[in-house]
Every structure is written in structure tokens, then in C-alpha cells.
C-alpha positions in Angstrom: 132.3 -157.3 82.9 133.8 -156.8 86.7 134.6 -153.6 87.7 138.1 -152.5 86.9 139.3 -152.6 90.5 137.7 -156.1 90.8 139.4 -157.2 87.5 142.8 -156.0 88.7 142.7 -157.5 91.9 142.0 -161.0 90.2 144.7 -160.5 87.6 147.3 -159.5 90.5 146.7 -162.4 92.6 146.4 -164.6 89.4 150.2 -163.6 88.8 151.0 -163.8 92.4 151.6 -167.5 91.7 154.9 -168.6 90.3 153.3 -171.8 88.6 150.6 -169.2 86.9 153.1 -166.9 85.6 154.9 -169.8 84.2 151.6 -171.1 82.4 151.5 -167.1 81.5 154.9 -167.2 79.5 154.5 -170.4 77.9 150.8 -169.5 76.4 152.3 -165.8 75.1 154.4 -168.0 72.8 150.8 -169.7 71.4 147.8 -171.4 72.6 148.5 -175.0 74.4 146.3 -177.7 75.3 146.4 -178.1 79.4 148.5 -181.2 79.3 151.3 -179.2 77.4 150.8 -176.6 80.2 151.4 -179.1 82.6 154.6 -181.1 81.4 157.1 -178.6 82.2 155.6 -178.2 85.8 156.1 -180.1 89.1 152.2 -180.2 89.6 149.7 -182.9 89.1 147.2 -182.2 85.8 144.4 -181.7 88.4 146.6 -179.0 90.1 147.1 -177.3 86.6 143.5 -177.2 85.8 143.2 -175.5 89.3 145.8 -172.8 88.4 144.1 -172.6 84.9 140.9 -171.8 86.4 142.2 -169.1 88.5 143.7 -167.3 85.2 140.6 -167.8 83.6 138.8 -166.0 86.1 141.0 -163.4 86.1 141.0 -163.0 82.4 144.4 -163.7 81.8 143.6 -166.7 80.0 140.5 -168.2 78.0 139.9 -171.9 77.1 137.7 -173.8 74.7 137.2 -177.5 74.7 137.0 -179.6 71.5 136.0 -183.0 72.3 138.7 -183.8 75.0 141.0 -181.6 74.5 141.0 -178.3 76.1 142.9 -175.3 74.0 144.5 -172.5 76.1 145.0 -169.2 75.1 146.5 -165.9 76.9 144.4 -162.5 76.6 146.8 -160.0 75.9 144.4 -157.1 76.4 143.9 -158.1 80.2 147.3 -158.0 80.8 147.6 -155.0 79.2 145.5 -153.4 82.0 147.6 -154.3 84.8 150.6 -152.9 82.8 148.6 -149.8 82.3 147.6 -149.5 86.2 151.6 -149.9 87.1 152.8 -146.9 84.6 150.1 -144.5 85.6 151.5 -145.3 89.2 155.2 -145.1 87.5 154.9 -141.7 85.3 152.9 -140.2 88.9 155.8 -141.0 90.9 158.4 -139.7 88.2 156.4 -136.3 87.7 156.7 -135.7 91.8 160.4 -137.3 91.9 161.0 -134.7 88.5 159.4 -131.9 90.9 161.3 -132.6 93.9 164.9 -132.7 92.1 164.2 -129.2 90.2 163.7 -128.0 94.0 166.6 -129.4 95.3 168.7 -127.9 92.3 167.3 -124.6 93.1 168.0 -124.4 96.6 171.6 -123.0 97.4 174.2 -125.4 97.9 175.5 -125.3 101.4 179.1 -125.6 100.2 178.7 -122.6 98.2 178.3 -120.0 101.3 180.8 -117.6 100.3 183.2 -118.6 102.8 186.8 -119.7 101.6 188.2 -123.3 102.5 191.8 -123.6 103.3 193.0 -126.8 103.4 
């Protein structure tokens, strides 16, 4: 298996294309043949195959060939790896922003300097 950082690079590169994301969306509803994946897309069957190779290289999609039919399936575990990476960064920033909010809340407010403001 690839180093996690290398695999994350491949995952995010695969997800960077709208056509590949559309294929992955379709596969999230269940397995599909290459021709079924190609139906809603405005690209040739050979272009779909090239995109599937990128999805397979990232681990997001697995396929098997039975006779002349290639059936593809999404691998949710691989997508979960990318989700975990994003969530770790989100949690880190939430903690930092919470600390900043606490610090700002503990500072005296400029309007509370004890001076009476007459209207």
C-alpha cells in the first residue's frame, strides 16, 4: 500500500475533476458497468476508461472484468481517509479559533473604559 500522504495526493487529484466526481457519485449508489457510467457524461467511452484508471489508481474505485463487461465499485474506506484528513484540520482550526475567541472575550472592551458617553 502507498504511503498515506502519497495516497491522499492521488485521492485529491482524482477528486479534482468534475467528471470523475460524477462517476464516484453514481458509484456511491451501487456498482455500475463502464458503459452505464458513461451514459450521463458528455465524453467518449475511452475518456471514461481513462478517468476510471485515475480513480482506480487512487483506490477510490475498484473494478472487475467478467467476460467483456467491466463492473466498477466505489471503495468508501478510501474516501473516508480523505474525510478524516479534512476533519483533523477542521478540528485543529476550530480549537485555535476557540482559543482566540476566549482570549478576545477576556480582554476589556474599549467601550467599557469607565467614561460616560453623553448623547
